[in-house]
FILUM-123014 format. One line per field, with one value per residue: residue in three letters; x, y, z of N, C-alpha, C, O, CB in turn. Coordinates in steps of 0.001 Angstrom, whole numbers, plus 500000, padded with zeros to 6 digits. Each point is the difference from the previous one (the first is absolute). Glycine has a CB too. Example, Ala and Ser with C-alpha at 12.3 -4.5 7.8 and 13.67 -1.06 7.14 Angstrom:
rest	ala/ser $
npx	513190/501542 $
npy	494310/502223 $
npz	507800/498034 $
capx	499110/500820 $
capy	501190/501190 $
capz	500000/500060 $
cpx	500900/499230 $
cpy	501200/501090 $
cpz	500000/500730 $
opx	501036/500509 $
opy	499981/501108 $
opz	500665/500169 $
cbpx	497072/500675 $
cbpy	498846/498264 $
cbpz	500581/497686 $
REM end
This chain:
rest	gln/val/gln/leu/val/glu/ser/gly/gly/gly/leu/val/gln/ala/gly/gly/ser/leu/arg/leu/ser/cys/ala/ala/ser/gly/arg/thr/leu/ser/arg/tyr/val/met/gly/trp/phe/arg/gln/ala/pro/gly/lys/glu/arg/glu/phe/val/thr/ala/ile/tyr/trp/ser/gly/gly/ser/thr/tyr/tyr/ala/asp/ser/val/lys/gly/arg/phe/thr/ile/ser/arg/asp/asn/ala/lys/asn/thr/val/tyr/leu/gln/met/asn/ser/leu/lys/pro/glu/asp/thr/ala/val/tyr/tyr/cys/ala/ala/asp/gly/gly/arg/ser/gly/leu/arg/ile/gly/val/tyr/asp/tyr/asp/tyr/trp/gly/gln/gly/thr/gln/val/thr/val/ser/ser $
npx	561908/502471/496983/502678/497554/502729/498447/501943/498588/499731/500684/503148/500226/502918/500573/496956/500984/497542/499903/498896/497972/500395/497204/501302/497407/500997/502408/501231/500960/501284/500400/500763/502932/497617/500205/499294/499222/499982/497878/501122/496509/500361/501400/499903/498726/503278/500054/498783/501693/500542/499726/502210/497105/501762/499636/502533/498945/499404/501095/500041/499510/502861/496432/500880/503847/499276/496707/499489/500355/499240/498807/498937/498415/500685/497288/498560/500231/501594/502246/500409/500830/501431/499995/502187/500160/496850/501892/496915/500931/498539/497517/499260/497198/501477/498923/500156/501957/499487/502737/498304/502900/500916/502088/500878/498410/498312/500446/497193/497397/499960/501558/497469/498357/498592/499894/498750/497397/503648/500516/500550/502838/498538/502770/498716/502470 $
npy	341592/500048/499667/499407/501081/498310/501681/498618/496461/500153/497248/501744/498175/498348/502904/501207/502293/499053/502194/497163/502560/499338/502103/500354/500096/501308/502742/502040/496866/502588/497722/497963/499043/500433/496826/499102/496590/499142/498032/499239/498386/498526/503048/501097/502657/500656/502906/500855/501723/501302/502974/500680/500756/501476/497712/499304/496710/498295/497280/498812/497347/499951/499686/503354/500967/502399/499286/501881/502910/499545/502746/500258/501617/500569/501575/497269/499236/498875/497328/499985/496910/501331/496898/500965/497019/499262/497564/498274/500916/501864/497196/501566/501053/502845/499438/503682/499145/502870/498971/501991/498914/502361/497206/502800/500040/497829/497996/498966/500309/500621/503219/501210/501297/499718/497470/501183/497844/499830/501573/496976/501069/498471/499708/498780/498941 $
npz	203213/497642/497880/498606/497033/498277/497481/498288/499709/496812/498115/499629/496686/501615/500654/501764/502625/502660/502280/502824/500927/502889/499845/502846/500583/503095/499477/498942/498621/501560/502142/497609/499675/497545/500008/497707/502013/497172/501226/496779/500819/503424/501797/502423/499618/499346/501160/496385/501551/502204/499548/502945/501179/498091/497464/501787/499666/497161/502278/497077/501674/498725/498647/499282/499331/497235/499913/501280/499445/503097/498955/503003/498485/503353/498224/500040/503437/497004/500706/497685/500206/497901/500054/497330/498324/500283/500350/499638/502735/500372/500078/503208/500523/499512/502672/499441/502256/501122/501442/501706/500425/499435/497769/496812/496992/501445/497314/502976/498005/503005/498558/499685/502679/497118/497780/497357/499754/497561/497034/498815/499471/498166/499017/497823/500246 $
capx	499789/500484/499444/500825/499514/501044/499433/500762/500569/499573/500989/501038/500977/501243/500727/499326/500148/499201/500456/499445/499856/499445/499181/499573/498947/499525/501035/500870/501119/501386/500598/500009/500746/499183/500486/499058/500400/499346/500045/499735/499460/500727/500918/499721/500027/501483/500117/500291/500346/499627/500326/499939/499056/500280/500308/501771/500792/498701/500453/499364/500635/500927/499487/499006/500805/500255/498394/498817/500083/499046/499896/498867/499210/499528/498941/498796/499871/499885/501190/500086/500695/499974/500623/500547/500464/499390/500476/498921/500138/499471/498581/499701/499201/501203/499450/500509/499788/500540/500588/500079/500982/500999/501330/500793/499387/500057/499752/499011/498928/499398/500294/498845/498860/498976/499897/499200/499450/500595/499422/500574/501131/500352/500710/499984/501462 $
capy	499075/500205/498960/499844/499268/500065/499993/500180/498387/499712/499058/500809/499419/500265/501205/501059/500745/500664/501027/499689/500840/499540/501140/500057/500572/499739/500791/500263/499126/500314/499367/498471/499384/499265/499069/499654/498594/498981/498551/499268/499078/498819/500197/501094/501054/500285/501599/500613/501198/500781/501498/500797/500961/501381/499721/500089/498807/499093/498447/498917/498590/499906/499218/501059/500605/500866/499952/500590/501373/500296/501743/500657/501274/500215/500912/499302/498585/499052/499335/499380/499097/499681/498710/500147/498363/498901/498906/498976/500095/501271/499753/499865/501003/501063/500502/500965/499933/500979/499768/501160/499776/500978/499174/499838/499005/498578/499233/498800/500286/500454/500967/500930/499947/499959/499804/500056/498833/499424/500128/498887/500234/499162/500148/498689/499763 $
capz	498892/498794/499128/498694/498994/499028/498532/498928/499321/499132/499216/499358/499650/500455/499366/499970/500967/500260/501181/500951/500898/501319/500622/501681/500253/501728/500267/498751/500002/500107/501160/499818/498831/499087/499190/498809/500110/498859/500263/498640/499937/500498/501167/500835/499206/500233/500157/498719/500268/500952/499739/501133/500123/499084/498567/499359/499875/499366/500275/499051/499817/498884/498865/499190/500202/498966/499614/501005/500703/501036/500254/501020/500148/501303/499538/499304/500617/499121/499454/498695/499355/498170/499847/498792/499950/500683/499520/500429/501337/500808/500152/501339/500755/500787/501248/500929/501436/500740/501597/500976/500807/500192/500512/498844/499320/500416/498703/500236/500052/501476/500080/499414/500851/499216/499095/499049/500068/499123/498751/499041/498606/498860/498839/498874/498960 $
cpx	500652/499268/500602/499012/501076/499105/500986/500534/499157/500809/500775/500916/501915/500372/499050/500227/498312/500026/498642/499733/499496/499419/499849/499095/500073/501289/500614/501179/501329/500790/500249/500915/498731/500450/499268/500523/499052/499713/499315/498994/500558/501418/500063/500026/501361/500040/500507/500970/499627/500718/500053/498900/500399/500676/501304/500795/499275/500986/499345/500749/500983/499174/499623/500956/500309/498888/498993/500514/498945/500243/498651/499773/499082/498637/498722/499369/499427/501586/500093/501106/500066/500846/500325/500845/499535/500453/498691/500007/499573/498538/499826/499002/500921/499201/501005/500127/500406/500507/500312/500800/500996/501659/500590/498976/499765/499302/499209/498643/499147/500890/498873/498605/498731/500214/498995/499203/500677/499350/501076/500428/500176/500671/499974/501115/499723 $
cpy	500467/498858/500251/499238/500171/499894/500089/498209/499761/498911/501031/498783/500021/501179/500992/500791/500342/500605/499635/501105/499457/501190/499913/500851/499945/500817/500502/498928/500509/499393/498756/499542/499254/498763/499213/498554/499528/498723/499940/498685/498586/500566/501097/501587/500688/501435/500358/501149/500705/501339/500746/501062/501264/499862/499989/498802/498802/498522/499019/498649/499641/499316/501106/501311/500710/499823/500863/501083/500143/501431/500149/501358/500143/501141/499295/498795/498977/499255/499407/498965/499834/499108/499831/498512/499306/498909/499089/499906/500488/499725/499783/501134/500754/500386/501213/499863/501251/499545/501270/500130/500632/499200/499980/499209/498519/499013/498573/500722/500323/501011/501311/499613/500044/499566/500339/498574/499268/500485/499159/500776/498968/500133/499010/500099/500069 $
cpz	498497/499209/498806/498668/498654/498811/499229/499385/498726/498830/498731/499228/500592/499553/500039/501643/500712/501512/501122/500732/501350/500946/501209/500321/501466/500603/499316/499799/500384/501113/499834/499186/499320/499225/499102/500418/498713/500237/498594/500562/501102/500746/501184/499736/500516/499573/498211/500148/501156/500047/501394/500032/499580/498900/499879/499839/499430/500389/499413/500094/498725/499043/498961/499683/498587/499250/500452/500495/501024/499967/500921/499958/501000/499634/499554/500989/499006/499822/499216/499978/498793/499755/498390/499850/500619/499487/500750/501567/501003/499979/501499/500456/500607/500733/500344/501482/500437/501592/500550/500821/500149/500113/498483/498767/500106/498844/500564/499945/501339/500287/500006/500784/499414/498534/498833/499719/498373/498453/499210/498971/499198/498638/499290/499561/498789 $
opx	500262/499960/499893/499405/500551/498920/501015/500701/499141/501183/499593/500387/500518/499493/500503/500928/498982/500902/498830/501009/499497/500618/499399/499724/500358/499806/499759/500550/500933/501167/500450/500072/499036/501085/498776/501135/499144/501008/499146/500071/500663/500694/499020/500577/500477/499247/500532/501131/499169/501131/498946/499625/499109/500857/500492/501062/498851/501071/498874/501200/499791/500673/499781/499593/500711/499981/499313/501200/498909/501043/499162/500835/498807/498886/498860/498883/498898/501022/499178/500936/499152/501140/498989/500329/500720/500373/499316/499038/499885/499329/500861/499868/501007/498808/501229/499016/500553/499438/500592/499896/500736/500943/500491/498845/500904/499148/499779/499751/498993/500314/499813/499517/499020/500965/498920/500309/499526/498904/501217/499525/500582/499601/500078/500696/500885 $
opy	501202/498805/501066/498933/501043/499412/500505/499636/500818/499784/500938/498963/501019/500440/501102/499559/500219/499680/500217/500701/498880/500596/498941/500992/498879/500763/499639/499694/499260/499791/499415/500701/499493/500100/500130/499857/500525/499450/500658/499884/499146/499273/500726/500378/499839/500583/499151/499990/499543/500211/499942/500553/500848/500829/499747/499925/499768/500082/499681/499731/500708/499657/499820/500831/499188/500859/500735/500001/499491/500565/499133/500904/499698/499497/500426/499485/499462/500625/499084/500124/499369/500067/499948/499209/499482/500031/500342/500335/499465/500809/499304/500983/499552/500101/499940/499627/500720/499406/500958/500994/499767/500373/498934/499609/499296/500461/499042/501188/500708/499811/500867/498923/499554/500483/500266/499066/498982/500523/499942/500945/499112/500654/498902/501014/499860 $
opz	499960/500295/499394/500145/499649/500051/500478/499056/499671/500260/499316/500540/500457/498968/499781/500679/499343/500774/499683/500066/500084/500882/500181/499326/500361/500947/498848/501058/500312/499668/500985/498991/500573/499427/499966/500456/499288/500441/499406/501223/499412/500711/500164/498981/501123/499219/499285/499515/500785/499564/500634/498967/499963/499693/498900/499382/500376/500602/500384/500045/499014/499029/498802/499188/499408/499119/499290/500275/499743/499672/500248/500029/499971/500142/500189/500028/499890/500284/500014/500789/499369/500459/499299/500884/500854/498827/500965/500691/501103/500641/500538/499270/500549/499711/500018/500639/499169/500920/499505/500719/500959/500698/499628/500170/499550/499240/499259/500207/499972/501175/500854/500349/500598/499408/500527/500740/499494/499799/500178/499369/500624/499036/500552/500057/499156 $
cbpx	497503/502340/498013/503043/496840/503158/497064/500092/501378/497684/498607/499611/497282/501021/500981/497311/503586/498110/502599/499832/500253/501130/499535/502250/498435/498852/500275/498940/497852/498162/498603/497846/503606/498085/502513/498612/501460/500051/500737/502610/498816/498212/502014/500164/496806/501800/500452/496628/500904/498272/499829/502720/500067/499219/497664/499174/502407/497424/501705/498092/498046/501518/499304/497946/499852/502364/501145/497801/502004/498910/501943/499694/501428/503857/502934/502295/500724/496752/501239/498189/500568/498448/499670/499740/500872/497819/503705/501250/501177/502509/498798/502421/497097/502830/497693/500171/499764/498983/500517/498437/498603/496913/498620/503599/499758/500763/502630/501838/501499/498764/502148/501684/502293/498286/502257/501264/497984/501668/497470/499040/500737/498812/501096/497176/500163 $
cbpy	498158/502334/498651/500759/499291/499558/500452/503285/497878/502431/496562/503247/499346/497471/497721/499183/500690/499057/502161/497331/502585/497449/501319/498536/500620/496365/499529/502863/499708/502173/501915/499230/500147/501996/499953/502307/499165/501657/498680/500843/502182/499088/498286/497828/500337/496993/501036/499339/500343/497761/500031/498987/497953/500350/501180/502101/501084/501750/500899/502114/498676/500288/498093/498387/499362/499124/497259/498024/501551/497270/501772/497540/500425/500002/501109/501026/501591/500809/500937/501958/499910/502032/499024/503715/500812/501028/500282/498243/500252/501030/499666/497892/499168/500788/497636/501503/496921/502135/496853/499048/498749/501296/499276/500260/502289/500383/502042/497235/498147/498024/497716/501197/501365/501134/498640/502853/501979/497535/502476/497121/502225/498832/502395/498825/498700 $
cbpz	501432/500473/501666/501622/501442/501260/499902/502133/502778/500642/501174/501453/497772/501182/498713/497223/499345/497335/498543/499752/498053/498952/498167/501316/497515/499134/502339/499266/498089/499312/500271/501347/500591/500468/501578/497324/503646/498231/503489/497366/498110/497208/498094/502173/498456/500337/504007/499680/497184/501522/496974/501155/501674/502048/500263/501778/501488/496799/501528/498298/502171/502227/502657/502189/502660/500914/500631/500457/498228/501805/497115/501424/497955/501305/499122/497464/502387/498565/501259/498156/502157/498709/502912/499208/498795/501674/498695/497076/498048/498683/497085/501064/499835/498840/500844/497716/501112/497480/500077/499106/498778/500648/502732/501536/499507/503388/499281/501376/498055/499811/498322/497093/500856/502140/500892/498462/502356/502137/500127/501134/500525/502061/500290/499128/502099 $
REM end
């Protein structure tokens, strides 16, 4: 089992930055693809970004490309999401997730085996 705990969310003005962290316990993350998803009120949970277990490959949704950066520190069992140039439409609950399927970088909600409880990000205009 893997337990994931997100932190770092909050309220920020448009154009600002936040850094989310996802700390894992229970198992080492080094063999998992790690992803970030988000869910805005009244909308389905959507893929944001993912990083391969080695940290060498990443994939981003078009909506965040060039603004968000995912990284991981396997020694600390932690994944990060640096969010810059935030927009009001980035407002959502952000979830960290782990995919142990070893099928590459996947973007489907049902591809991920473990989820954190989420952290709220609110961007004011």
